[in-house]
FIFI-367659 format. One record per residue (C-alpha): residue number from 0; residue in one letter; z, y, x. Coordinates in Angstrom, 3 decimals. Layout:
  seq  type        zz        yy        xx
  NUM     A         Z         Y         X
...
REM end
This chain:
  seq  type        zz        yy        xx
    0     M    82.846   123.317    94.611
    1     T    80.379   123.139    97.507
    2     D    80.735   124.445   101.047
    3     A    78.212   127.137   100.161
    4     T    80.482   128.579    97.471
    5     R    83.718   128.296    99.469
    6     T    85.140   131.538   100.852
    7     D    88.304   132.783   102.545
    8     T    89.885   132.969    99.084
    9     D    89.829   129.155    99.117
   10     Q    92.170   128.901   102.110
   11     P    95.898   128.286   101.768
   12     K    97.732   131.488   100.826
   13     P   101.073   132.738   102.199
   14     P   104.185   132.372   100.069
   15     S   104.563   135.121    97.517
   16     G   107.626   137.321    97.297
   17     F   108.818   135.260    94.328
   18     T   108.523   132.057    96.403
   19     E   110.257   133.579    99.388
   20     S   113.107   134.724    97.153
   21     A   113.343   131.323    95.452
   22     N   113.541   129.517    98.795
   23     A   116.038   131.995   100.180
   24     A   118.254   131.460    97.160
   25     A   118.091   127.712    97.768
   26     R   119.851   128.085   101.091
   27     I   123.118   126.741    99.742
   28     S   125.793   124.787   101.521
   29     F   124.359   121.275   101.056
   30     D   124.024   120.266   104.713
   31     D   125.831   117.218   106.059
   32     P   125.941   117.674   109.849
   33     G   126.818   113.989   110.189
   34     D   123.281   113.069   109.260
   35     R   121.925   114.664   112.417
   36     D   124.169   112.345   114.454
   37     R   123.327   109.314   112.319
   38     A   119.583   109.902   112.537
   39     T   119.602   109.996   116.359
   40     R   122.476   107.539   117.085
   41     G   121.510   104.508   119.147
   42     L   118.080   105.757   120.372
   43     I   117.057   103.662   123.370
   44     A   113.241   103.893   123.622
   45     Q   110.139   105.534   122.114
   46     I   106.409   104.872   122.000
   47     E   105.416   106.920   125.007
   48     D   102.785   109.163   123.425
   49     G   104.064   108.728   119.847
   50     R   100.718   107.364   118.727
   51     V    99.790   104.251   116.806
   52     M    96.131   103.342   117.321
   53     L    93.566   100.978   115.750
   54     G    90.775   100.866   118.307
   55     D    89.776   104.501   118.798
   56     N    91.271   105.588   115.496
   57     V    94.682   107.228   115.229
   58     V    96.778   105.498   112.576
   59     F    99.939   107.558   113.113
   60     D   100.728   110.416   115.483
   61     V   104.216   111.983   115.695
   62     A   102.591   115.064   117.265
   63     R   101.124   115.996   113.862
   64     H   104.642   117.016   112.795
   65     D   105.725   118.576   116.046
   66     F   105.952   121.903   114.211
   67     V   108.914   120.443   112.306
   68     A   110.669   119.138   115.410
   69     R   110.130   122.319   117.453
   70     S   111.220   124.949   114.991
   71     E   114.807   125.678   114.042
   72     D   113.693   128.371   111.664
   73     N   112.944   127.350   108.090
   74     P   109.423   128.559   107.125
   75     T   109.478   130.601   103.919
   76     S   106.716   128.335   102.570
   77     V   109.004   125.293   102.612
   78     H   112.102   124.655   100.475
   79     P   115.099   124.567   102.839
   80     G   116.274   121.191   101.508
   81     L   112.903   119.614   102.256
   82     W   112.762   121.280   105.650
   83     R   116.160   119.775   106.474
   84     Q   114.977   116.327   105.378
   85     A   111.768   116.660   107.415
   86     R   113.739   117.543   110.553
   87     L   115.751   114.368   110.146
   88     N   112.701   112.200   109.452
   89     V   110.799   113.224   112.591
   90     N   113.286   111.409   114.804
   91     H   111.420   108.385   116.104
   92     G   111.862   105.392   118.363
   93     L   113.809   102.160   118.779
   94     F   117.440   102.507   117.648
   95     E   120.340   100.121   118.057
   96     V   122.017    99.533   114.714
   97     A   124.493    96.726   115.303
   98     D   125.184    93.911   117.738
   99     G   121.762    92.294   118.231
  100     V   120.069    94.481   115.596
  101     W   117.593    97.306   116.127
  102     Q   115.304    99.453   113.991
  103     V   112.018   101.135   114.842
  104     R   111.808   104.342   112.838
  105     G   109.376   107.221   112.660
  106     Y   105.966   105.585   113.153
  107     D   105.382   104.753   109.490
  108     L   106.854   105.753   106.149
  109     A   109.321   102.825   106.339
  110     N   111.499   101.245   109.020
  111     I   111.066    97.814   110.581
  112     T   114.242    96.003   111.628
  113     F   114.589    93.404   114.402
  114     L   117.422    90.871   114.620
  115     A   117.777    88.660   117.685
  116     G   118.094    85.063   116.479
  117     T   118.699    81.852   118.392
  118     D   115.070    81.475   119.551
  119     G   113.206    84.575   118.379
  120     W   113.039    87.575   116.077
  121     L   114.075    87.816   112.454
  122     I   112.116    90.827   111.122
  123     I   112.937    92.846   108.037
  124     D   109.997    94.693   106.394
  125     P   106.943    94.769   108.676
  126     L   105.776    98.269   107.624
  127     T   102.623    99.359   105.833
  128     N    99.884    98.277   108.221
  129     A    99.324    95.926   111.074
  130     P    98.781    98.512   113.844
  131     A   102.189   100.163   113.123
  132     A   103.958    96.797   112.945
  133     A   102.318    95.566   116.135
  134     A   103.230    98.790   117.976
  135     A   106.844    98.432   116.834
  136     L   107.022    94.806   117.911
  137     A   105.528    95.676   121.282
  138     L   108.150    98.434   121.751
  139     A   110.956    96.046   120.865
  140     N   109.640    93.296   123.172
  141     R   109.025    95.709   126.015
  142     T   112.503    97.200   125.773
  143     L   114.685    94.289   124.744
  144     G   112.853    91.317   126.154
  145     E   110.008    89.394   124.581
  146     R   110.841    87.032   121.718
  147     P   108.577    85.134   119.337
  148     V   108.716    86.058   115.628
  149     R   110.351    83.205   113.702
  150     S   111.406    84.688   110.334
  151     I   110.341    87.638   108.156
  152     I   112.137    89.137   105.147
  153     Y   110.272    91.234   102.593
  154     T   112.994    93.254   100.880
  155     H   110.708    94.125    97.922
  156     S   107.248    94.401    96.476
  157     H   105.995    97.751    97.820
  158     T   103.256    97.878   100.443
  159     D   105.225    99.814   103.085
  160     H   107.528    96.778   103.291
  161     F   104.996    93.972   103.709
  162     G   101.542    95.453   104.420
  163     G   101.819    95.247   108.214
  164     V   102.703    91.557   108.328
  165     L    99.553    90.633   110.271
  166     G   100.818    92.895   113.073
  167     V   103.800    90.575   113.753
  168     T   102.452    87.143   112.848
  169     S    99.329    85.334   111.609
  170     R    98.336    83.367   108.545
  171     E    97.868    80.324   110.800
  172     A   101.431    80.554   112.188
  173     V   102.895    80.770   108.674
  174     E   100.746    77.943   107.352
  175     A   101.785    75.796   110.332
  176     G   105.459    76.374   109.507
  177     E   106.112    78.294   112.689
  178     V   107.109    81.413   110.790
  179     E   109.034    81.557   107.472
  180     I   108.706    84.484   105.058
  181     V   111.493    85.200   102.576
  182     A   111.091    87.387    99.502
  183     P   112.727    87.878    96.065
  184     E   111.503    85.775    93.165
  185     G   108.574    87.440    91.449
  186     F   107.472    89.265    94.612
  187     L   103.847    88.058    94.597
  188     R   103.423    88.699    90.847
  189     E   104.677    92.272    91.146
  190     V   102.575    93.035    94.248
  191     V    99.421    91.972    92.412
  192     N   100.383    93.823    89.227
  193     E   101.054    97.052    91.031
  194     F    98.592    97.144    93.943
  195     V    95.660    95.014    92.732
  196     I    95.462    95.212    88.918
  197     A    96.476    98.923    88.927
  198     G    95.404    99.403    92.564
  199     P    92.355   101.677    92.277
  200     I    93.954   104.399    90.151
  201     M    97.379   104.021    91.832
  202     G    95.845   104.443    95.255
  203     R    94.087   107.617    94.115
  204     R    97.306   109.009    92.692
  205     A    99.220   107.988    95.832
  206     A    97.077   110.487    97.768
  207     Y    98.766   113.157    95.631
  208     Q   102.258   111.721    96.061
  209     F   102.102   111.220    99.811
  210     G    99.512   113.864   100.752
  211     P    97.795   112.006   103.652
  212     L    94.768   114.324   103.358
  213     L    96.776   117.534   103.614
  214     P    96.726   119.191   107.021
  215     P   100.208   119.170   108.567
  216     G   101.847   122.586   108.813
  217     P   104.226   125.003   107.024
  218     R   101.562   125.617   104.358
  219     G   100.477   121.964   104.221
  220     H   102.023   118.577   104.718
  221     V   105.627   118.730   105.852
  222     D   107.199   115.374   104.893
  223     C   107.106   112.454   102.453
  224     G   110.831   112.437   101.612
  225     L   111.287   108.785   102.670
  226     G   109.702   109.452   106.060
  227     S   107.413   111.902   107.808
  228     A   104.078   110.473   106.753
  229     M   102.047   107.363   105.934
  230     G    99.890   105.596   108.452
  231     L    96.156   105.492   107.784
  232     A    95.184   101.829   107.893
  233     R    94.824    99.071   105.339
  234     S    97.594    96.818   104.100
  235     D    97.521    93.032   104.196
  236     L    99.648    90.310   102.672
  237     I   100.845    86.792   103.466
  238     A   102.539    85.053   100.596
  239     P   106.257    84.253   100.921
  240     T   107.253    80.713   101.854
  241     I   110.839    80.958   100.566
  242     D   111.899    82.579    97.268
  243     I   115.347    84.073    96.702
  244     T   116.136    83.272    93.088
  245     H   119.784    84.265    92.444
  246     T   122.656    86.362    93.673
  247     G   124.891    84.338    95.917
  248     Q   122.084    82.336    97.474
  249     E   122.540    81.851   101.206
  250     L   120.131    80.961   104.015
  251     T   120.377    80.582   107.741
  252     L   117.276    82.165   109.311
  253     N   116.733    81.559   112.994
  254     G   120.464    80.917   113.414
  255     I   121.512    84.042   111.390
  256     R   123.456    83.583   108.143
  257     V   122.296    85.753   105.232
  258     E   123.827    86.237   101.780
  259     F   121.521    87.610    99.082
  260     Q   121.817    89.737    95.939
  261     M   118.973    89.944    93.428
  262     T   118.215    93.473    92.147
  263     P   115.152    93.225    89.865
  264     D   113.949    96.423    88.170
  265     A   115.949    98.730    90.372
  266     E   113.848   100.460    93.014
  267     A   111.182    97.782    92.576
  268     P   110.484    95.113    89.988
  269     A   111.230    92.443    92.624
  270     E   113.877    93.519    95.193
  271     M   117.004    92.243    96.863
  272     N   119.943    93.428    98.987
  273     F   121.499    91.108   101.558
  274     F   124.448    90.815   103.916
  275     F   124.896    89.375   107.427
  276     P   128.477    88.177   107.605
  277     D   128.498    87.270   111.296
  278     I   126.895    90.396   112.786
  279     G   129.387    92.789   114.333
  280     P   129.169    96.496   115.120
  281     V   127.576    97.842   118.297
  282     G   129.830    96.807   121.134
  283     G   131.984    94.811   118.759
  284     T   133.809    91.627   119.731
  285     G   132.732    89.578   116.710
  286     N   135.013    88.358   113.925
  287     G   138.731    88.606   114.237
  288     D   139.274    92.091   115.677
  289     G   140.676    93.409   112.385
  290     S   137.708    95.630   111.410
  291     A   134.951    95.064   108.888
  292     Q   132.611    92.499   110.383
  293     G   129.430    92.389   108.348
  294     L   126.132    94.232   108.255
  295     L   124.718    95.255   104.832
  296     C   121.062    95.845   104.079
  297     M   120.438    97.838   100.855
  298     A   116.632    97.428   100.988
  299     E   115.351   100.632    99.303
  300     N   118.033   100.731    96.641
  301     C   120.108   103.240    98.624
  302     T   118.407   105.763   100.865
  303     H   119.197   109.319   101.913
  304     T   117.655   110.943    98.862
  305     L   117.614   110.798    95.099
  306     H   114.997   108.131    94.538
  307     N   112.368   107.726    91.827
  308     L   112.987   106.085    88.511
  309     Y   109.241   106.532    88.188
  310     P   107.002   107.377    91.155
  311     I   104.308   109.917    90.330
  312     R   101.646   107.590    91.868
  313     G   102.378   105.419    88.795
  314     A   104.409   102.214    88.483
  315     Q   106.686   100.461    86.044
  316     T   109.615   102.616    84.983
  317     R   112.792   101.563    86.755
  318     D   116.141   100.723    85.163
  319     A   118.698   103.349    86.166
  320     L   121.549   101.558    84.464
  321     S   120.893    98.263    86.225
  322     W   120.285   100.088    89.489
  323     S   123.759   101.637    89.327
  324     K   125.333    98.304    88.395
  325     Y   123.643    96.520    91.294
  326     I   125.157    99.008    93.775
  327     Q   128.546    98.471    92.216
  328     E   128.022    94.715    92.527
  329     A   127.134    95.127    96.198
  330     L   130.308    97.090    96.719
  331     L   132.330    94.329    95.089
  332     L   130.569    91.598    97.077
  333     W   130.499    93.224   100.490
  334     G   131.954    96.727   100.429
  335     D   135.192    95.828   102.209
  336     R   133.396    93.668   104.775
  337     S   130.569    96.032   105.877
  338     H   130.928    97.893   109.125
  339     T   127.378    99.323   108.874
  340     V   125.030    99.962   105.934
  341     F   121.317   100.326   106.569
  342     A   118.104   100.447   104.542
  343     S   114.373   100.264   105.007
  344     H   114.030   104.040   105.111
  345     H   116.096   106.707   106.911
  346     W   119.127   106.080   109.083
  347     P   122.215   103.871   108.812
  348     R   125.765   104.737   107.801
  349     F   128.266   103.690   110.464
  350     G   131.809   102.622   109.703
  351     N   133.246   101.085   106.542
  352     D   134.520   104.321   105.067
  353     D   131.264   106.188   105.576
  354     G   129.257   103.256   104.176
  355     R   131.404   103.057   101.064
  356     R   131.159   106.789   100.424
  357     F   127.394   106.522   100.703
  358     L   127.158   103.602    98.277
  359     T   129.524   105.082    95.664
  360     M   127.616   108.377    95.613
  361     Q   124.365   106.499    95.097
  362     R   125.918   104.328    92.401
  363     D   127.219   107.300    90.490
  364     V   124.043   109.440    90.560
  365     Y   121.897   106.753    88.923
  366     R   124.571   106.135    86.270
  367     W   124.773   109.898    85.592
  368     L   120.987   110.116    85.191
  369     H   120.989   107.245    82.739
  370     D   123.980   108.179    80.637
  371     Q   123.402   111.881    80.358
  372     T   119.706   111.459    79.555
  373     M   120.471   109.104    76.726
  374     R   123.363   111.211    75.499
  375     L   121.004   114.141    75.026
  376     A   118.252   111.895    73.633
  377     N   120.613   110.653    70.980
  378     H   121.295   114.318    70.073
  379     G   117.561   114.608    69.376
  380     H   116.437   116.314    72.615
  381     V   112.935   115.431    73.806
  382     P   112.146   114.676    77.474
  383     T   111.001   118.166    78.423
  384     E   114.150   119.632    76.907
  385     I   116.411   117.137    78.683
  386     S   114.722   117.713    82.044
  387     A   115.140   121.477    81.567
  388     E   118.841   121.131    80.745
  389     L   120.178   118.581    83.229
  390     R   120.948   119.829    86.712
  391     L   122.539   117.876    89.533
  392     P   126.309   118.440    89.133
  393     A   128.297   120.077    91.950
  394     E   129.967   116.786    92.940
  395     F   126.548   115.362    93.756
  396     D   125.451   118.428    95.699
  397     E   125.457   116.533    98.988
  398     S   122.500   115.848   101.187
  399     H   121.785   112.183   100.495
  400     V   121.425   112.423    96.705
  401     R   119.359   115.605    96.554
  402     G   115.794   115.364    95.283
  403     Y   113.806   115.107    98.466
  404     Y   111.745   112.277    96.933
  405     G   112.547   111.720    93.286
  406     T   113.741   114.623    91.119
  407     V   116.168   114.989    88.288
  408     S   113.343   116.476    86.253
  409     H   110.988   113.525    86.294
  410     N   113.734   110.933    86.516
  411     V   115.313   111.924    83.209
  412     R   111.910   111.701    81.590
  413     S   111.621   108.224    83.011
  414     V   114.959   107.120    81.529
  415     Y   113.801   108.405    78.126
  416     N   110.468   106.608    78.480
  417     R   112.117   103.312    79.352
  418     Y   114.023   103.289    76.108
  419     L   111.787   105.263    73.744
  420     G   108.288   105.239    75.263
  421     W   105.759   108.046    75.619
  422     Y   106.092   109.315    72.019
  423     D   108.808   111.926    71.349
  424     G   108.876   111.378    67.569
  425     N   106.955   114.494    66.617
  426     P   103.853   113.515    64.608
  427     A   101.988   116.433    66.109
  428     H   102.077   114.527    69.390
  429     L   101.098   111.122    67.921
  430     D    97.361   111.447    68.463
  431     P    96.639   114.472    70.652
  432     L    93.128   115.522    71.618
  433     P    91.898   114.385    75.015
  434     P    92.081   117.005    77.791
  435     V    88.464   118.251    77.661
  436     D    88.419   118.673    73.864
  437     A    91.863   120.244    73.878
  438     G    90.925   122.561    76.711
  439     R    87.858   123.868    74.869
  440     N    89.827   124.446    71.686
  441     Y    92.697   126.221    73.501
  442     V    90.285   128.491    75.331
  443     E    88.416   129.356    72.159
  444     F    91.653   130.001    70.244
  445     M    92.910   132.265    73.010
  446     G    89.765   134.426    72.940
  447     G    87.657   132.788    75.609
  448     A    87.997   132.084    79.336
  449     D    87.998   135.727    80.424
  450     A    90.873   136.553    78.070
  451     V    92.871   133.559    79.207
  452     L    92.393   134.367    82.879
  453     S    93.263   138.009    82.384
  454     R    96.586   137.049    80.813
  455     A    97.145   134.334    83.347
  456     R    96.626   136.711    86.277
  457     Q    99.322   138.922    84.773
  458     S   101.677   135.961    84.518
  459     F   100.860   135.056    88.130
  460     E   101.794   138.575    89.285
  461     E   105.100   138.089    87.447
  462     G   105.769   134.819    89.308
  463     D   105.410   132.551    86.274
  464     Y   103.530   129.892    88.203
  465     R   104.418   126.973    85.946
  466     W   102.842   128.688    82.988
  467     V    99.780   129.768    84.940
  468     A    99.180   126.175    86.100
  469     E    99.533   124.857    82.530
  470     V    97.423   127.414    80.717
  471     V    94.642   127.706    83.272
  472     N    94.351   123.940    83.324
  473     H    92.804   124.252    79.858
  474     V    90.099   126.528    81.256
  475     V    89.326   124.141    84.113
  476     F    89.006   121.194    81.731
  477     A    86.873   123.226    79.334
  478     D    84.603   124.340    82.208
  479     P    85.260   122.721    85.579
  480     G    82.619   124.981    87.108
  481     N    84.659   128.125    86.425
  482     T    85.425   129.136    90.015
  483     E    87.846   131.911    89.110
  484     A    89.900   129.549    86.994
  485     R    89.978   126.903    89.744
  486     R    91.118   129.469    92.311
  487     L    93.835   130.904    90.076
  488     Q    95.230   127.470    89.161
  489     A    95.088   126.513    92.851
  490     D    97.080   129.594    93.795
  491     A    99.687   128.842    91.158
  492     L   100.001   125.159    92.183
  493     E   100.342   126.203    95.810
  494     Q   103.301   128.472    95.142
  495     L   104.947   125.676    93.110
  496     G   104.423   123.378    96.086
  497     Y   106.053   125.841    98.465
  498     Q   109.086   126.029    96.173
  499     S   109.508   122.228    95.722
  500     E   112.429   120.465    97.316
  501     S   110.775   117.154    96.531
  502     A   108.214   116.104    99.133
  503     T   106.223   114.216    96.464
  504     W   106.048   117.273    94.179
  505     R   105.040   119.492    97.080
  506     N   102.306   117.073    98.118
  507     A   100.998   116.713    94.533
  508     Y   100.896   120.483    94.010
  509     L    99.170   121.138    97.331
  510     M    96.681   118.294    96.843
  511     G    95.823   119.720    93.442
  512     A    95.233   123.127    95.002
  513     K    93.142   121.584    97.776
  514     E    90.852   119.730    95.371
  515     L    90.501   122.713    93.043
  516     R    89.302   124.755    95.990
  517     E    87.227   122.108    97.767
  518     G    86.238   119.745    94.952
  519     S    87.347   116.231    94.087
  520     P    86.302   113.502    96.517
  521     Q    82.950   111.845    96.194
  522     R    83.242   109.001    93.747
  523     G    82.590   106.212    96.213
  524     R    83.795   102.681    95.735
  525     V    87.569   102.340    96.057
  526     P    88.396   100.117    99.012
  527     T    90.429    97.046    98.155
  528     R    93.552    95.865   100.013
  529     D    93.157    92.514   101.746
  530     M    95.612    90.584    99.547
  531     A    93.319    87.997    97.985
  532     A    94.268    85.282   100.482
  533     A    97.824    85.423    99.170
  534     M    96.963    85.571    95.495
  535     T    97.133    82.631    93.166
  536     A    94.075    81.514    91.224
  537     E    95.537    82.845    88.004
  538     Q    96.047    86.288    89.601
  539     I    92.395    86.362    90.686
  540     F    91.332    85.642    87.060
  541     D    93.699    88.474    85.968
  542     V    91.776    90.828    88.259
  543     I    88.450    89.633    86.792
  544     G    89.819    90.432    83.331
  545     V    90.649    94.015    84.328
  546     R    87.114    94.498    85.683
  547     F    85.384    92.765    82.754
  548     N    83.202    95.208    80.802
  549     P    82.108    93.618    77.489
  550     A    79.191    96.019    77.135
  551     A    77.759    94.967    80.510
  552     H    78.111    91.215    79.952
  553     R    74.822    89.596    78.889
  554     G    75.931    85.931    78.827
  555     G    77.610    85.803    75.425
  556     E    80.487    83.474    74.627
  557     A    80.894    80.684    77.160
  558     L    83.208    78.358    79.104
  559     I    83.105    77.937    82.902
  560     N    84.862    75.196    84.803
  561     V    86.184    76.425    88.148
  562     H    87.493    74.079    90.857
  563     F    89.214    75.654    93.888
  564     T    88.688    73.358    96.838
  565     D    91.335    75.005    99.009
  566     L    93.977    74.555    96.329
  567     D    92.638    71.367    94.740
  568     E    93.087    73.040    91.368
  569     D    90.996    73.080    88.197
  570     H    90.783    76.131    85.909
  571     L    88.880    76.915    82.763
  572     L    87.517    80.444    82.347
  573     G    86.447    81.486    78.844
  574     I    84.434    84.519    77.719
  575     G    84.345    85.727    74.134
  576     R    85.392    88.424    71.706
  577     S    85.116    91.162    74.333
  578     A    87.745    89.508    76.538
  579     I    88.223    86.611    78.913
  580     H    90.816    83.852    78.671
  581     H    92.017    81.368    81.239
  582     S    93.634    77.911    81.222
  583     P    95.089    76.482    84.442
  584     G    94.828    72.748    85.099
  585     V    91.990    72.274    82.540
  586     R    88.367    71.115    82.673
  587     S    86.126    71.130    79.630
  588     D    83.135    68.913    78.853
  589     D    81.846    71.831    76.707
  590     A    81.592    74.189    79.679
  591     A    78.143    75.639    80.252
  592     T    78.741    75.838    84.012
  593     S    80.925    74.226    86.644
  594     V    81.680    76.004    89.928
  595     S    83.394    74.570    93.000
  596     L    84.516    77.041    95.687
  597     T    87.483    78.460    97.604
  598     R    89.536    81.454    96.549
  599     A    88.058    83.423    99.436
  600     V    84.486    82.759    98.317
  601     L    85.285    83.844    94.725
  602     V    86.967    87.016    95.943
  603     R    83.919    87.857    98.121
  604     A    81.650    87.098    95.164
  605     L    83.462    89.701    93.094
  606     E    82.144    92.279    95.519
  607     D    78.841    90.656    96.505
  608     Q    77.054    87.997    94.388
  609     A    75.357    86.657    97.492
  610     A    78.674    85.060    98.418
  611     L    77.955    82.513    95.660
  612     D    75.806    80.753    98.237
  613     G    79.131    79.410    99.492
  614     A    79.840    77.748    96.145
  615     T    78.551    74.632    94.420
  616     V    77.271    75.532    90.951
  617     S    76.077    73.015    88.343
  618     G    74.754    73.985    84.946
  619     D    73.939    77.549    84.003
  620     R    74.094    79.439    87.322
  621     Q    72.725    82.595    85.676
  622     L    75.851    82.733    83.483
  623     V    78.042    83.150    86.572
  624     I    75.640    85.778    88.018
  625     D    75.666    87.680    84.728
  626     L    79.462    87.605    84.694
  627     L    79.817    88.887    88.237
  628     S    77.092    91.532    87.907
  629     G    78.707    92.931    84.775
  630     L    82.107    93.535    86.409
  631     D    83.067    97.180    86.699
  632     V    83.190    98.812    90.146
  633     F    86.063   101.313    90.432
  634     T    85.435   104.618    92.104
  635     A    87.559   107.505    93.256
  636     V    88.244   109.366    89.977
  637     A    88.945   113.048    89.490
  638     I    92.516   114.037    88.723
  639     I    92.686   117.832    88.668
  640     E    89.419   118.181    86.685
  641     P    87.543   116.098    84.156
REM end
């Protein structure tokens, strides 16, 4: 849809009477007033204007969500549960958590935690981007006294927990051994799998999950569930220098003792919880006063929401059963010794009793999701039936396990998928038509687009927005130029967004409505995250394989010797049978070409063949050029239309 065809009917609409009634009915007694105290407790300083900048560009601005902070009244276009969560997430600043421990919250989706060690900072999770991390470090140094950064812990393999590392240290400092970086085993592999190999499409879908392009406001972006919003700057990566490989492993980092628990395939494929046995509560007197004397970090395995077993941006399906068991294991390891429990999102729980209640509720909700989904699956129910039947039981109807981020609906489908996959067993669903073909057939069977839209408008007037969104989607895919269909589906998605307690569902619905009205983004090249410097050679070849288009390759079957001068490693790259293959530590006398270069040169050459000038090539140079020129370039794909 072009600007010339856009009218006032393409602007956000007010909530309908059905939406207002649905949100009014959701005003149930689920509030925990203690969260308001926890979310503000220990505030000692704030970034003065609430802005994170990168040159002249605003990366994050708390003022964009002032409408949430200022208003006590719940807008009728926002689910009251989500409004409550948003009002908690807008609290921002530097907060004291424990003796010698502080968090900066509210300037990024995640939290960054600072621990004062013997001669500098131990940092946990340096946020999504360097400007946010640098602003947080500056706030901590300005308020608490300047300290050098000596140690960094990545809790897990999601970008909001490592992407800002260059804001608190440098590659040179890490390579010189001045700064150590600790992460769970498998961290680098999972980062590359998720954010490089699947990065282009996942990044596009993340715009729907987090809604960074939605204008803030009661009819637009309100919250992200885990925090107010995401900062708009690129993510970077420095590879870990120390791997945590097993539960029970202990380290002393900058004079601070840490005990670790591995939790793979819970909230992330590579993740860990950990415990600081010697850190006392705020104002505490250290060990020996008779109270619990340890500080527990639950990474992102326990936050103040029902989390995702599958994020709608796309990712590997998580293991609800293991997730629950890891929380139980953490309780057994450290539950009696923890005076404070904190995570890399939201606010801490203070006091042993409060922390244990928090952990046990989280433990039980993931076990309930797993067990009840599979109970119904074994009765023959399919995912859509299970998601329609299961509702959060009354005993879980407390604030911190409600679906502000994940939902029962898509989580139960994720449990089913982990065990049984995408196929529900019905042969009619074994080989369905693709969306465009199906859309055309549905529209024809239903009497044409005008007939479908006439019936759909009637359903809209009856408040049946889920059905309108589903049926009109066929018209849009049959004819994406049908303006009336686009507008009607947008109106239906918008009302569904207003009714969603989950921030990610709201953002996805409203992004769909926005793009139906305004058009999908121009299909420019998808920007890549600057992670290549941390990748292994094998991972770079994996990326080449994902971009390799057999139809565009003109070089035929061949072998290429590759020597990485920065790693002093040999690799053999093979091309044949419409695929590549790779052998580390191998050189072949039968190779048609031999290339000597650094990882950085190869990564640049994947984007611009001129970078090959920085390599030494012997043999068939054209073969390398043909390989590089035939690699696919990924662009911003359409989601809500063909």
